[in-house]
C-alpha positions in Angstrom: -81.1 -20.5 181.5 -81.0 -24.1 180.4 -78.7 -24.8 177.4 -81.6 -26.4 175.5 -83.4 -23.1 175.4 -80.3 -21.3 174.0 -79.8 -24.1 171.4 -83.5 -23.9 170.4 -83.4 -20.1 170.2 -80.4 -20.4 167.8 -81.6 -23.4 165.8 -85.3 -22.6 165.3 -84.9 -19.6 163.0 -82.2 -21.5 161.0 -84.5 -24.5 160.6 -87.4 -22.4 159.4 -85.2 -20.5 156.9 -83.2 -23.4 155.6 -85.5 -26.4 156.0 -88.8 -25.0 154.6 -91.7 -27.4 155.5 -89.4 -30.1 157.0 -87.6 -27.4 159.0 -90.9 -26.1 160.4 -91.9 -29.6 161.4 -88.6 -30.1 163.2 -88.9 -26.7 164.8 -92.4 -27.6 166.0 -91.1 -30.8 167.6 -88.3 -29.0 169.2 -90.6 -26.4 170.6 -92.7 -29.2 172.2 -89.6 -30.8 173.7 -88.5 -27.4 175.0 -91.9 -26.7 176.5 -91.9 -30.1 178.3 -88.4 -29.5 179.5 -89.2 -26.1 180.9 -92.4 -27.5 182.6 -90.3 -30.3 184.2 -87.7 -27.8 185.4 -90.3 -25.5 186.8 -92.5 -28.2 188.4 -90.5 -28.6 191.7 -90.4 -24.9 192.4 -94.2 -24.6 192.2 -94.8 -26.9 195.1 
């Protein structure tokens, strides 16, 4: 499991609870980054 996924899993709930609207925005950006990272990691194995 990539470290970014673990970090996101820990950080996202904290950002939502503590940050309110700004936290949710940051969480959304992080989710997009994580999704892109996972896609890139999985791409070679699909070929």
